[in-house]
BAMARDREN-165266 format. One record per residue (C-alpha): x, y, z. Coordinates in Angstrom, 3 decimals. Layout:
N
px, py, pz
X, Y, Z
...
! end
This chain:
534
px, py, pz
-13.710, -42.502, -52.196
-15.601, -39.213, -51.876
-16.241, -37.479, -48.337
-19.299, -37.743, -47.431
-21.879, -34.652, -46.840
-21.478, -35.116, -42.896
-18.054, -35.614, -43.071
-17.422, -32.034, -45.014
-19.578, -30.095, -42.758
-17.801, -31.483, -39.801
-14.457, -30.496, -41.005
-15.625, -27.092, -42.651
-17.119, -26.265, -38.923
-14.145, -27.534, -37.017
-11.896, -25.669, -39.495
-13.949, -22.606, -38.845
-14.204, -22.841, -35.115
-10.189, -23.578, -35.009
-9.409, -20.439, -36.937
-12.191, -18.002, -35.157
-10.398, -18.945, -31.735
-6.768, -18.757, -32.905
-7.345, -14.996, -32.035
-9.253, -15.038, -29.280
-7.298, -14.355, -25.736
-7.002, -17.820, -23.756
-8.224, -16.321, -20.371
-8.396, -12.503, -19.033
-8.381, -13.400, -15.440
-6.420, -16.494, -14.952
-3.692, -16.021, -12.965
-2.799, -13.320, -10.521
-0.734, -10.578, -12.068
3.027, -9.900, -11.442
1.766, -6.854, -9.138
2.904, -3.075, -9.415
5.675, -1.300, -8.106
5.440, -1.044, -4.150
6.371, 1.935, -2.014
7.187, 1.506, 1.055
8.367, 4.816, 3.622
11.233, 4.370, 5.850
12.404, 6.647, 8.717
16.197, 5.416, 8.312
18.316, 7.189, 10.772
17.721, 10.673, 10.818
16.775, 10.003, 6.820
13.200, 10.317, 5.654
12.962, 7.657, 2.591
10.522, 6.553, -0.159
11.875, 3.116, -1.095
10.321, 1.694, -4.713
10.441, -2.056, -5.445
9.734, -2.039, -9.285
7.592, -4.627, -10.830
9.988, -8.200, -11.140
8.234, -9.484, -14.767
10.342, -12.428, -14.953
12.206, -15.286, -12.867
15.309, -14.952, -13.235
15.259, -11.310, -13.816
16.484, -8.005, -12.148
14.382, -6.260, -9.594
14.948, -2.912, -9.857
15.376, -0.536, -6.570
14.316, 3.859, -6.126
15.207, 5.374, -3.008
13.589, 8.361, -2.633
15.073, 11.345, -0.362
13.504, 13.931, 1.205
15.046, 17.824, 2.118
17.396, 17.519, 4.996
18.369, 14.019, 3.478
22.573, 13.590, 4.357
24.228, 12.462, 1.346
25.937, 8.899, 1.912
25.916, 5.282, 1.100
22.998, 2.760, 1.640
23.610, -0.884, 1.132
20.665, -2.728, -0.295
20.759, -7.022, 0.033
18.003, -9.453, -1.062
17.539, -12.543, 0.663
14.858, -15.195, -0.106
13.112, -17.158, 3.232
10.956, -19.167, 1.546
12.508, -23.115, 1.230
11.859, -25.414, -1.663
13.351, -28.793, -2.643
15.036, -28.352, -5.765
16.520, -24.500, -4.177
19.682, -23.580, -2.462
18.602, -22.853, 0.856
16.888, -19.702, 2.267
18.618, -17.077, 4.608
21.530, -15.808, 2.796
21.807, -12.861, 0.547
22.033, -13.796, -2.574
22.448, -10.310, -3.914
23.476, -7.076, -3.285
24.199, -3.495, -4.389
25.005, 0.242, -2.939
23.083, 3.051, -3.403
25.132, 6.278, -3.435
22.751, 9.157, -2.132
23.569, 12.367, -3.489
23.265, 15.823, -1.576
20.235, 16.819, -4.010
16.769, 15.490, -2.846
15.513, 12.901, -5.238
15.517, 9.394, -6.712
18.797, 7.410, -6.484
18.520, 3.497, -8.158
20.585, 0.107, -7.740
19.240, -3.014, -9.387
19.442, -6.625, -7.653
19.309, -9.961, -9.352
16.136, -12.265, -8.452
16.821, -16.143, -9.078
13.463, -17.791, -8.069
9.913, -16.572, -7.067
8.903, -16.863, -3.684
9.170, -14.956, -0.211
11.896, -12.134, -0.399
13.852, -9.667, 2.266
15.455, -6.477, 1.269
17.673, -5.256, 3.922
18.471, -1.612, 3.806
21.547, -0.700, 5.753
22.734, 2.634, 6.771
25.950, 1.397, 8.641
24.573, 2.090, 11.797
21.025, 0.223, 11.380
19.198, -2.240, 8.563
15.598, -1.890, 7.689
14.531, -5.444, 6.538
11.429, -4.854, 3.988
9.673, -8.603, 3.167
7.947, -8.878, -0.131
6.929, -11.732, -2.754
8.255, -12.197, -6.111
5.572, -13.695, -8.323
5.895, -16.573, -10.639
4.656, -16.769, -13.767
1.367, -19.439, -13.347
-0.493, -21.099, -15.900
-4.020, -21.371, -14.440
-6.239, -24.478, -14.524
-8.592, -22.586, -17.463
-5.435, -21.567, -19.548
-4.414, -25.132, -19.303
-6.954, -26.452, -20.633
-7.515, -23.608, -23.974
-4.148, -24.762, -24.974
-4.674, -28.523, -24.257
-8.103, -28.081, -26.329
-6.225, -26.521, -29.304
-3.441, -28.782, -28.717
-6.169, -31.764, -29.832
-7.731, -29.684, -32.327
-4.716, -28.798, -34.164
-3.775, -32.346, -34.134
-6.761, -34.205, -35.030
-7.116, -31.820, -37.784
-4.601, -32.948, -40.628
-5.933, -36.864, -38.969
-9.188, -36.140, -40.045
-8.214, -34.604, -43.516
-5.987, -37.843, -44.485
-8.572, -40.397, -43.422
-11.210, -38.630, -45.328
-8.976, -38.708, -48.203
-6.967, -41.982, -48.032
-9.728, -43.944, -45.951
-12.177, -46.494, -47.814
-15.087, -45.802, -45.639
-14.706, -41.427, -45.090
-17.160, -41.768, -42.442
-14.562, -42.503, -40.060
-13.151, -38.786, -40.605
-16.344, -38.076, -38.263
-14.426, -39.788, -35.138
-11.666, -37.451, -35.390
-13.234, -34.455, -36.589
-15.761, -34.878, -33.485
-13.030, -34.793, -31.608
-11.394, -31.507, -33.059
-14.479, -29.470, -32.616
-14.720, -31.018, -29.093
-11.598, -29.671, -28.567
-12.150, -25.959, -29.661
-15.405, -26.142, -27.289
-13.439, -26.377, -24.833
-10.964, -24.258, -25.506
-13.551, -21.540, -26.299
-15.643, -22.360, -23.123
-12.534, -22.117, -20.802
-11.568, -18.930, -22.304
-15.361, -17.625, -22.006
-15.651, -19.066, -18.413
-11.963, -18.037, -17.084
-12.930, -14.379, -16.466
-15.763, -15.353, -14.099
-13.706, -17.911, -12.167
-12.213, -16.833, -8.749
-8.779, -15.904, -8.096
-7.082, -18.607, -5.283
-5.978, -17.025, -2.227
-3.393, -14.312, -3.225
-0.014, -15.049, -1.182
1.129, -12.061, 0.348
-1.927, -10.409, 0.689
-4.197, -13.347, 1.982
-1.696, -15.823, 2.851
1.453, -16.306, 4.222
3.570, -16.379, 1.037
5.705, -19.922, 0.675
7.690, -21.105, -2.019
4.855, -23.859, -2.714
2.043, -21.193, -2.813
3.952, -18.633, -5.030
4.519, -21.017, -7.389
1.602, -23.098, -7.530
-1.136, -20.911, -5.730
-3.709, -23.490, -7.608
-2.881, -26.504, -5.747
-5.645, -28.404, -4.404
-3.790, -28.741, -1.186
-3.936, -24.982, -0.237
-6.250, -24.850, 2.955
-9.699, -23.685, 2.580
-10.655, -20.994, 3.683
-12.908, -18.372, 3.770
-12.108, -15.781, 6.384
-8.980, -14.571, 6.328
-8.969, -11.702, 9.423
-6.498, -11.988, 12.201
-6.601, -10.720, 15.783
-5.862, -6.972, 16.952
-2.760, -5.984, 17.613
-0.895, -4.769, 21.087
1.689, -2.548, 20.823
4.362, -2.156, 23.792
7.053, 0.221, 23.979
10.639, -0.616, 24.880
13.255, 1.581, 25.167
13.678, 5.453, 26.071
15.635, 8.548, 24.715
16.372, 12.243, 26.106
14.814, 15.059, 24.807
17.045, 16.754, 22.228
19.583, 14.101, 21.283
18.472, 11.565, 18.300
17.624, 8.163, 20.298
15.999, 4.842, 19.338
13.286, 2.893, 21.010
11.577, -0.409, 19.843
7.512, -1.135, 19.347
6.960, -4.565, 19.736
3.700, -5.809, 18.583
2.122, -8.812, 19.509
-1.192, -10.698, 18.312
-4.081, -10.098, 20.701
-5.237, -13.857, 20.938
-1.225, -15.413, 21.517
0.276, -13.343, 23.102
2.887, -14.194, 19.636
5.216, -11.594, 18.042
3.330, -10.128, 14.667
5.386, -10.596, 11.554
2.073, -10.321, 8.772
2.474, -6.703, 8.397
1.163, -5.453, 4.863
2.108, -2.656, 3.105
-0.370, 0.186, 3.465
-0.770, 3.098, 2.277
3.073, 3.108, 0.809
4.166, 1.688, 4.964
4.713, -0.683, 6.853
3.880, 0.990, 10.371
3.063, 4.913, 10.557
3.623, 5.765, 13.429
1.685, 9.433, 14.552
3.538, 11.369, 18.033
2.351, 13.949, 19.171
4.774, 16.350, 21.519
3.737, 17.871, 24.831
3.551, 21.119, 22.783
1.280, 19.817, 20.363
4.122, 19.124, 17.029
2.962, 16.269, 15.458
6.048, 13.578, 14.071
5.053, 11.272, 11.306
7.195, 8.478, 11.272
7.793, 5.195, 9.713
9.365, 2.501, 11.661
12.485, 0.362, 10.210
11.262, -3.380, 10.776
14.580, -5.176, 12.405
13.205, -8.295, 13.207
9.298, -10.532, 13.195
7.728, -7.970, 15.557
10.147, -5.669, 16.194
10.126, -2.029, 14.658
12.630, 0.338, 15.531
11.903, 4.567, 15.560
14.228, 7.114, 15.784
13.797, 10.373, 16.530
15.375, 13.726, 18.133
12.409, 14.698, 20.893
12.481, 18.268, 20.920
11.215, 18.370, 24.661
10.954, 16.543, 27.905
7.666, 15.117, 28.604
5.245, 12.359, 27.799
4.528, 11.567, 24.175
1.257, 10.338, 22.380
1.325, 7.597, 20.041
-0.436, 5.592, 17.528
0.261, 3.250, 14.750
-2.128, 2.755, 11.737
-1.138, -1.185, 10.371
-2.509, -3.802, 8.389
-2.397, -7.396, 8.573
-2.408, -10.168, 5.918
-5.983, -11.046, 5.689
-7.398, -8.239, 7.961
-8.154, -4.439, 7.976
-6.326, -1.398, 8.913
-5.812, -0.876, 12.629
-5.191, 1.930, 13.947
-3.523, 1.462, 17.614
-2.809, 3.716, 20.623
0.128, 2.418, 22.819
-1.580, 2.905, 26.560
1.381, 5.368, 28.136
2.632, 6.188, 25.267
6.769, 7.006, 26.001
8.587, 9.532, 27.863
11.157, 11.830, 26.657
13.900, 12.301, 29.744
14.980, 15.937, 30.608
18.243, 16.493, 28.580
20.552, 18.159, 32.086
23.698, 19.258, 29.881
21.603, 21.077, 27.367
17.867, 21.310, 28.315
15.646, 21.845, 25.050
13.742, 24.819, 24.957
9.760, 23.874, 25.089
8.185, 24.048, 21.882
5.406, 26.600, 21.451
3.159, 25.215, 18.449
1.252, 28.385, 16.379
-2.130, 26.272, 14.982
-4.839, 27.999, 12.957
-7.456, 28.460, 14.105
-11.098, 27.422, 12.410
-14.528, 27.059, 13.760
-17.198, 29.075, 15.047
-16.926, 32.420, 12.934
-13.179, 31.414, 11.966
-13.777, 30.246, 8.270
-10.089, 30.843, 6.914
-6.527, 31.463, 8.285
-3.541, 31.760, 6.596
0.602, 31.106, 7.195
3.914, 31.202, 5.734
5.492, 27.692, 6.518
9.023, 27.254, 5.135
8.196, 29.782, 3.158
5.372, 28.383, 1.307
1.918, 30.542, 1.375
-0.915, 28.583, 3.052
-4.644, 28.934, 3.892
-6.969, 26.496, 5.718
-10.695, 27.435, 5.244
-13.267, 24.900, 6.606
-17.298, 25.028, 6.151
-19.634, 25.051, 9.298
-18.260, 22.501, 11.420
-20.906, 20.854, 12.902
-21.420, 17.545, 15.019
-22.266, 14.569, 13.205
-22.203, 16.861, 9.312
-19.874, 16.197, 6.959
-16.763, 18.951, 7.626
-14.758, 20.237, 4.245
-11.492, 21.130, 5.165
-9.112, 22.840, 2.461
-5.514, 23.474, 2.215
-4.535, 26.210, -0.348
-1.123, 25.420, -0.939
0.430, 28.290, -3.142
-1.291, 28.812, -6.604
0.014, 26.422, -8.759
-0.205, 22.655, -9.403
3.220, 21.685, -8.000
2.265, 19.297, -4.880
4.252, 15.887, -4.916
2.362, 12.733, -3.904
3.687, 11.563, -0.725
2.486, 8.010, 0.581
0.410, 7.638, -2.576
-1.577, 11.173, -1.789
-1.718, 14.347, -2.074
-2.716, 15.283, 1.306
-3.099, 13.936, 4.646
-5.366, 15.169, 7.406
-4.674, 13.864, 10.974
-6.934, 14.498, 13.886
-7.740, 13.697, 17.758
-10.254, 15.541, 20.026
-11.771, 16.284, 21.491
-9.202, 17.890, 23.637
-10.314, 19.906, 26.604
-10.402, 24.459, 26.326
-6.845, 25.524, 27.881
-5.420, 22.315, 27.557
-1.366, 22.736, 28.303
-0.085, 19.576, 27.806
-1.210, 18.341, 24.263
-0.058, 15.094, 24.222
-1.464, 13.556, 27.255
-5.022, 15.098, 26.443
-4.581, 13.695, 22.557
-3.553, 10.221, 24.129
-6.779, 10.506, 26.266
-8.832, 11.170, 23.566
-11.638, 9.656, 22.249
-10.550, 10.452, 18.335
-7.946, 9.753, 16.860
-8.289, 10.140, 12.678
-6.270, 10.128, 9.533
-7.724, 10.773, 6.219
-6.651, 11.782, 2.777
-7.063, 13.692, -0.147
-6.128, 12.950, -3.621
-6.835, 16.341, -4.417
-9.593, 18.920, -5.682
-12.530, 17.063, -7.664
-16.142, 18.107, -9.327
-16.988, 14.434, -8.417
-17.336, 14.400, -4.737
-19.156, 10.881, -4.908
-16.302, 8.780, -6.378
-16.194, 4.889, -5.597
-13.933, 4.351, -2.350
-13.389, 8.225, -1.784
-16.660, 9.181, 0.573
-15.469, 9.480, 3.969
-13.747, 7.696, 6.610
-14.439, 4.426, 8.016
-14.790, 3.888, 12.152
-12.235, 1.361, 13.809
-14.487, 1.177, 17.023
-12.802, -0.975, 18.963
-9.393, 0.942, 18.115
-10.455, 4.335, 19.148
-9.433, 5.575, 15.972
-10.791, 6.495, 11.758
-8.987, 5.859, 9.000
-10.214, 6.793, 5.633
-10.205, 8.773, 2.341
-11.968, 12.265, 2.472
-14.122, 12.585, 0.156
-12.734, 14.660, -2.941
-14.033, 18.560, -3.183
-14.425, 21.079, -5.925
-11.451, 23.298, -5.639
-8.604, 24.183, -7.983
-5.682, 22.146, -9.669
-5.139, 18.605, -10.094
-6.578, 15.306, -8.981
-4.376, 12.599, -8.428
-6.372, 9.967, -10.169
-6.086, 6.165, -8.841
-4.080, 3.536, -10.737
-5.970, 0.828, -12.671
-5.148, -2.153, -14.768
-2.495, -3.022, -12.505
-0.712, 0.468, -13.463
1.599, 1.830, -10.836
0.528, 5.111, -9.456
2.927, 8.803, -9.955
5.651, 8.345, -7.518
7.478, 11.176, -5.766
9.155, 12.584, -8.390
6.110, 13.992, -10.304
5.206, 17.227, -9.380
2.070, 18.270, -10.739
-1.072, 18.013, -8.041
-3.080, 20.406, -5.979
-2.708, 23.320, -5.567
-6.214, 22.716, -3.379
-6.441, 19.684, -1.281
-9.531, 18.987, 0.378
-10.889, 17.080, 2.895
-13.899, 15.779, 4.606
-14.922, 14.085, 7.658
-17.486, 14.038, 9.707
-16.839, 14.512, 13.564
-18.877, 11.860, 15.823
-17.821, 14.075, 19.152
-18.030, 17.838, 19.428
-15.290, 19.986, 21.139
-11.862, 21.191, 20.140
-9.652, 18.995, 17.743
-6.287, 19.233, 17.054
-5.201, 19.033, 13.487
-2.657, 18.432, 10.937
-2.291, 18.942, 7.655
0.455, 17.476, 5.705
1.858, 17.778, 1.997
4.975, 17.100, 0.119
6.511, 20.084, -2.296
10.126, 20.215, -3.428
10.671, 16.586, -1.641
9.664, 18.773, 2.012
7.132, 17.653, 3.724
4.928, 20.432, 5.284
2.795, 19.751, 8.287
0.311, 22.375, 9.148
-1.336, 22.464, 12.522
-4.691, 23.287, 12.990
-7.073, 24.111, 16.255
-10.522, 23.609, 14.696
-13.884, 24.172, 17.211
-16.722, 21.318, 16.602
-20.318, 22.821, 17.291
-22.757, 20.665, 18.731
-26.384, 20.011, 17.176
-28.631, 23.139, 18.274
-31.741, 22.023, 19.955
! end
């Protein structure tokens, strides 16, 4: 029998919708992305390393680990192993390494690589051993997850695809062609569901993310959309208490431990996130004002080992910058710092810092550091007013990003004039700050780069210094899940500007850090911040 007009119109409409929607992306924000590469700085013995875990795009699949060494790092062998830490009903027991590799470090600074096979999604631990100590880095291997909207898209297309030939067959063979309206209507409904789910998926929020918001398990990594997940709106966690265990002797390599405790329960804190390419940024200031920016290795839950050679005996000020899962950045001070005991056998000479002096009438000063000509300039340093401090490192754009930034500015103060024991003064100072620079820019008001935020309650500040104009190339923040340039890219600077608002007038100790030729350069500065004239 001839096909009725209504059935014909419905069939044509359904076919048109089906064909038009075939090329439509099913969902642009359906599920959590696999994530970008993860860089983690580690002070492993006498080596300052950057460990780069490249993204795992499928499971089973390879995990490439790149190890970046810096100037002065000895050649040698590192042993890598990956261990699953999450249990699952259909998975082998966790806690046993599933893959191992060896990285042979050469005598030349640069990148050395190894590949490990990953056999399951979920929480993992990468161990890196140098024969004397082992660093343990937690990380998450994501699963390829289909979100509920994406399932609806596929289901709607499947229903429409099945009902289309059914509708045509009924219309052609049935005695009453109007019966074709039933499967044709289902086909149109299936296409409508698919299109609606695809359009709405971009505006639907992602579920709580294992690793960044939730403690990762095999279950919440493989099925983050499960209705069994807890309904949490506040992911913040209590502050961290920092204690120091162990002693060191000046002039000799030594180790001591940092113990991190939850301020609300006293339990060990083992939920730190990789923040600015490290689990813990440890800032150590010596009695003469020398700064060490270290990255302790995780040896167990809530325990981090610090290796250093204290150049002189005395008390050292100590501050740790870290981020807990679901919370913000914390800058935590060790109440008493730590003390390096005198070395009676071969007493180390007292180190005399020679910082540049800025402030007042002095707005520019220069020095040569490890063969690098560096000039530091400042605008008028007045309390409560943004002050821009610019380090000019040579005259070519060849700085390397260190910890994801072109430059770091660490500051502490005010310290009393004429202070001899800088560490004691810094330990008791009102402000301990840490700002970053991505290099020069003609866009000083870029989002996310407008000053440092106050870490009140922690006695410190941390933030991104506003980009200032200057010579050279700026390190642009990554977008769309891309990975930022690593330390093999020497293409930034030479000007490295920082902007910081000093809340209290007085004399500050500053340290500017940049990387060039795989060498970390630390420029000490004394800055006098004037009070407001009334």
